N, CA and C atoms as an extended XYZ file, in Angstrom:
237
Properties=species:S:1:pos:R:3:atomname:S:1:resname:S:1:resid:I:1 pbc="F F F"
N         0.857       -1.138        0.061 N   MET     1
C        -0.072       -0.019        0.007 CA  MET     1
C         0.889        1.292       -0.019 C   MET     1
N         0.605        2.105       -0.962 N   THR     2
C         1.346        3.408       -0.867 CA  THR     2
C         0.604        4.443       -0.251 C   THR     2
N         1.295        5.661       -0.212 N   GLU     3
C         0.609        6.786        0.548 CA  GLU     3
C        -0.527        7.306       -0.208 C   GLU     3
N        -0.676        7.033       -1.637 N   THR     4
C        -1.831        7.562       -2.394 CA  THR     4
C        -2.997        6.736       -2.163 C   THR     4
N        -2.895        5.400       -1.616 N   GLU     5
C        -3.984        4.452       -1.315 CA  GLU     5
C        -4.558        4.717       -0.017 C   GLU     5
N        -3.908        5.426        0.963 N   ILE     6
C        -4.344        5.693        2.281 CA  ILE     6
C        -5.275        6.911        2.258 C   ILE     6
N        -6.389        6.800        2.886 N   PRO     7
C        -7.249        7.970        3.029 CA  PRO     7
C        -6.488        9.236        3.587 C   PRO     7
N        -6.985       10.439        3.193 N   THR     8
C        -6.342       11.684        3.680 CA  THR     8
C        -6.449       11.738        5.225 C   THR     8
N        -7.679       11.390        5.801 N   TRP     9
C        -7.744       11.646        7.216 CA  TRP     9
C        -6.801       10.696        7.936 C   TRP     9
N        -6.542        9.536        7.440 N   LEU    10
C        -5.622        8.600        8.134 CA  LEU    10
C        -4.240        9.026        8.007 C   LEU    10
N        -3.770        9.683        6.878 N   GLN    11
C        -2.516       10.264        6.801 CA  GLN    11
C        -2.280       11.349        7.885 C   GLN    11
N        -3.331       12.177        7.893 N   PHE    12
C        -3.221       13.316        8.936 CA  PHE    12
C        -3.159       12.756       10.477 C   PHE    12
N        -3.859       11.776       10.565 N   THR    13
C        -3.878       11.092       11.943 CA  THR    13
C        -2.549       10.542       12.298 C   THR    13
N        -1.966        9.791       11.375 N   LEU    14
C        -0.639        9.231       11.584 CA  LEU    14
C         0.478       10.338       11.758 C   LEU    14
N         0.397       11.388       10.964 N   ILE    15
C         1.315       12.513       11.232 CA  ILE    15
C         1.133       13.082       12.571 C   ILE    15
N        -0.191       13.317       13.034 N   ALA    16
C        -0.390       13.904       14.341 CA  ALA    16
C         0.132       12.931       15.425 C   ALA    16
N         0.031       11.627       15.299 N   LEU    17
C         0.445       10.639       16.187 CA  LEU    17
C         1.931       10.708       16.350 C   LEU    17
N         2.664       10.910       15.199 N   GLN    18
C         4.096       10.953       15.171 CA  GLN    18
C         4.474       12.272       15.911 C   GLN    18
N         3.819       13.266       15.641 N   LEU    19
C         4.218       14.567       16.302 CA  LEU    19
C         4.018       14.516       17.876 C   LEU    19
N         2.912       13.912       18.234 N   MET    20
C         2.704       13.743       19.708 CA  MET    20
C         3.787       12.835       20.289 C   MET    20
N         4.166       11.731       19.595 N   ALA    21
C         5.124       10.896       20.144 CA  ALA    21
C         6.501       11.612       20.334 C   ALA    21
N         6.778       12.383       19.368 N   PHE    22
C         8.033       13.229       19.433 CA  PHE    22
C         8.013       14.179       20.535 C   PHE    22
N         6.764       14.863       20.798 N   ALA    23
C         6.645       15.731       21.878 CA  ALA    23
C         6.809       14.976       23.300 C   ALA    23
N         6.300       13.864       23.270 N   VAL    24
C         6.324       13.170       24.614 CA  VAL    24
C         7.894       12.737       24.828 C   VAL    24
N         8.479       12.302       23.767 N   PHE    25
C         9.909       11.906       23.883 CA  PHE    25
C        10.771       13.177       24.315 C   PHE    25
N        10.489       14.303       23.698 N   VAL    26
C        11.266       15.494       24.166 CA  VAL    26
C        10.957       15.799       25.506 C   VAL    26
N         9.709       15.688       25.996 N   TYR    27
C         9.276       15.932       27.315 CA  TYR    27
C        10.059       15.029       28.344 C   TYR    27
N        10.323       13.843       28.040 N   PHE    28
C        10.946       13.016       29.063 CA  PHE    28
C        12.427       13.143       28.894 C   PHE    28
N        12.977       13.438       27.707 N   VAL    29
C        14.423       13.498       27.569 CA  VAL    29
C        15.061       14.928       27.923 C   VAL    29
N        14.200       15.933       27.839 N   TRP    30
C        14.749       17.185       27.976 CA  TRP    30
C        15.492       17.525       29.313 C   TRP    30
N        14.939       17.114       30.468 N   PRO    31
C        15.631       17.294       31.725 CA  PRO    31
C        16.953       16.601       31.814 C   PRO    31
N        17.104       15.470       31.162 N   LEU    32
C        18.386       14.710       31.075 CA  LEU    32
C        19.348       15.576       30.209 C   LEU    32
N        18.877       16.081       29.184 N   VAL    33
C        19.763       16.857       28.161 CA  VAL    33
C        20.249       18.049       28.835 C   VAL    33
N        19.362       18.705       29.598 N   LYS    34
C        19.649       20.015       30.271 CA  LYS    34
C        20.789       19.872       31.336 C   LYS    34
N        20.804       18.724       31.920 N   LYS    35
C        21.704       18.582       33.017 CA  LYS    35
C        23.174       18.350       32.641 C   LYS    35
N        23.351       17.781       31.327 N   GLU    36
C        24.752       17.409       30.854 CA  GLU    36
C        25.578       18.658       30.652 C   GLU    36
N        26.811       18.529       30.827 N   LYS    37
C        27.705       19.595       30.549 CA  LYS    37
C        28.359       19.266       29.181 C   LYS    37
N        27.775       19.714       28.084 N   TRP    38
C        28.026       19.283       26.827 CA  TRP    38
C        29.447       19.861       26.337 C   TRP    38
N        29.744       21.042       26.764 N   LYS    39
C        31.050       21.501       26.328 CA  LYS    39
C        32.258       20.626       26.816 C   LYS    39
N        32.202       20.304       27.978 N   THR    40
C        33.319       19.448       28.565 CA  THR    40
C        33.280       17.996       27.941 C   THR    40
N        32.027       17.622       27.691 N   LYS    41
C        31.858       16.228       27.191 CA  LYS    41
C        32.247       16.010       25.793 C   LYS    41
N        31.993       17.049       24.881 N   PHE    42
C        32.254       16.889       23.459 CA  PHE    42
C        33.314       17.783       22.890 C   PHE    42
N        33.219       19.054       23.218 N   TYR    43
C        34.006       20.057       22.559 CA  TYR    43
C        35.454       19.941       23.147 C   TYR    43
N        35.558       19.866       24.461 N   ASP    44
C        36.921       19.771       25.080 CA  ASP    44
C        37.567       18.408       24.910 C   ASP    44
N        36.815       17.383       24.743 N   ASN    45
C        37.348       16.006       24.638 CA  ASN    45
C        37.750       15.811       23.242 C   ASN    45
N        38.971       15.680       22.988 N   LYS    46
C        39.469       15.389       21.522 CA  LYS    46
C        39.033       14.147       20.940 C   LYS    46
N        38.922       13.098       21.656 N   THR    47
C        38.525       11.832       21.163 CA  THR    47
C        37.108       11.924       20.671 C   THR    47
N        36.323       12.489       21.522 N   ALA    48
C        34.790       12.581       21.117 CA  ALA    48
C        34.598       13.473       20.032 C   ALA    48
N        35.404       14.601       20.000 N   ARG    49
C        35.306       15.452       18.783 CA  ARG    49
C        35.682       14.777       17.579 C   ARG    49
N        36.741       14.015       17.610 N   SER    50
C        37.226       13.358       16.337 CA  SER    50
C        36.143       12.281       15.882 C   SER    50
N        35.563       11.685       16.851 N   ILE    51
C        34.555       10.590       16.463 CA  ILE    51
C        33.357       11.303       15.823 C   ILE    51
N        32.864       12.498       16.310 N   ILE    52
C        31.834       13.192       15.786 CA  ILE    52
C        32.181       13.741       14.361 C   ILE    52
N        33.435       14.084       14.178 N   ILE    53
C        33.897       14.523       12.779 CA  ILE    53
C        33.857       13.378       11.787 C   ILE    53
N        34.276       12.220       12.345 N   VAL    54
C        34.314       11.008       11.448 CA  VAL    54
C        32.853       10.550       11.019 C   VAL    54
N        31.885       10.593       12.057 N   PHE    55
C        30.595       10.286       11.749 CA  PHE    55
C        29.911       11.275       10.728 C   PHE    55
N        30.297       12.546       10.912 N   ILE    56
C        29.718       13.544        9.917 CA  ILE    56
C        30.351       13.236        8.486 C   ILE    56
N        31.606       12.939        8.470 N   LEU    57
C        32.253       12.622        7.124 CA  LEU    57
C        31.579       11.294        6.466 C   LEU    57
N        31.330       10.375        7.324 N   ILE    58
C        30.680        9.134        6.793 CA  ILE    58
C        29.337        9.455        6.274 C   ILE    58
N        28.516       10.247        7.089 N   PHE    59
C        27.212       10.656        6.659 CA  PHE    59
C        27.270       11.301        5.232 C   PHE    59
N        28.169       12.252        5.173 N   ILE    60
C        28.295       13.123        3.864 CA  ILE    60
C        28.638       12.141        2.819 C   ILE    60
N        29.594       11.202        3.123 N   PHE    61
C        29.975       10.183        1.921 CA  PHE    61
C        28.800        9.320        1.556 C   PHE    61
N        28.060        8.868        2.500 N   VAL    62
C        26.902        8.018        2.068 CA  VAL    62
C        25.870        8.710        1.412 C   VAL    62
N        25.555        9.956        1.867 N   TRP    63
C        24.665       10.882        1.350 CA  TRP    63
C        25.004       11.134       -0.237 C   TRP    63
N        26.315       11.488       -0.356 N   GLY    64
C        26.777       11.733       -1.729 CA  GLY    64
C        26.758       10.467       -2.696 C   GLY    64
N        27.042        9.312       -2.210 N   LEU    65
C        26.865        8.114       -2.932 CA  LEU    65
C        25.341        7.924       -3.376 C   LEU    65
N        24.449        8.116       -2.457 N   GLY    66
C        23.098        8.107       -2.790 CA  GLY    66
C        22.631        8.953       -3.799 C   GLY    66
N        23.160       10.234       -3.647 N   ALA    67
C        22.846       11.286       -4.630 CA  ALA    67
C        23.325       10.980       -5.923 C   ALA    67
N        24.543       10.418       -5.969 N   PHE    68
C        25.205       10.067       -7.339 CA  PHE    68
C        24.313        9.004       -7.954 C   PHE    68
N        24.075        7.876       -7.315 N   PHE    69
C        23.262        6.845       -7.967 CA  PHE    69
C        21.896        7.304       -8.350 C   PHE    69
N        21.199        8.133       -7.529 N   ASP    70
C        19.932        8.687       -7.932 CA  ASP    70
C        20.014        9.480       -9.115 C   ASP    70
N        21.142       10.223       -9.347 N   ALA    71
C        21.192       11.176      -10.413 CA  ALA    71
C        21.578       10.394      -11.757 C   ALA    71
N        22.534        9.429      -11.667 N   PHE    72
C        23.069        8.809      -12.840 CA  PHE    72
C        22.430        7.437      -13.173 C   PHE    72
N        21.794        6.761      -12.166 N   PHE    73
C        21.124        5.551      -12.363 CA  PHE    73
C        19.864        5.405      -11.695 C   PHE    73
N        18.864        6.273      -12.275 N   PRO    74
C        17.530        6.379      -11.627 CA  PRO    74
C        16.785        5.014      -11.659 C   PRO    74
N        15.765        4.877      -10.775 N   VAL    75
C        14.970        3.637      -10.688 CA  VAL    75
C        14.066        3.704      -11.980 C   VAL    75
N        14.068        2.613      -12.580 N   GLU    76
C        13.212        2.488      -13.774 CA  GLU    76
C        11.885        1.841      -13.431 C   GLU    76
N        10.862        2.384      -13.922 N   VAL    77
C         9.381        1.775      -13.581 CA  VAL    77
C         9.101        0.942      -14.651 C   VAL    77
N         8.835       -0.449      -14.298 N   LEU    78
C         8.420       -1.423      -15.252 CA  LEU    78
C         6.901       -1.425      -15.470 C   LEU    78
N         6.392       -1.151      -16.643 N   ARG    79
C         4.921       -1.181      -16.944 CA  ARG    79
C         4.502       -2.171      -18.029 C   ARG    79
């Protein structure tokens, strides 16, 4: 089933449910996030900073590969 086969009211209900789940998640996680000392944990720690940089580079590489294959080898629709 694709999104065009789902009724509009059900699409909006699912989107609202996802937004409410995100709000509840932020409500529970925010006090924990606020208590952390992020500067000493990530910026001042050279190992953590280098791991974050590597993760960002991996993400950019994977995104670039996906964009390359989407641009030069698009999915063909068989009819």
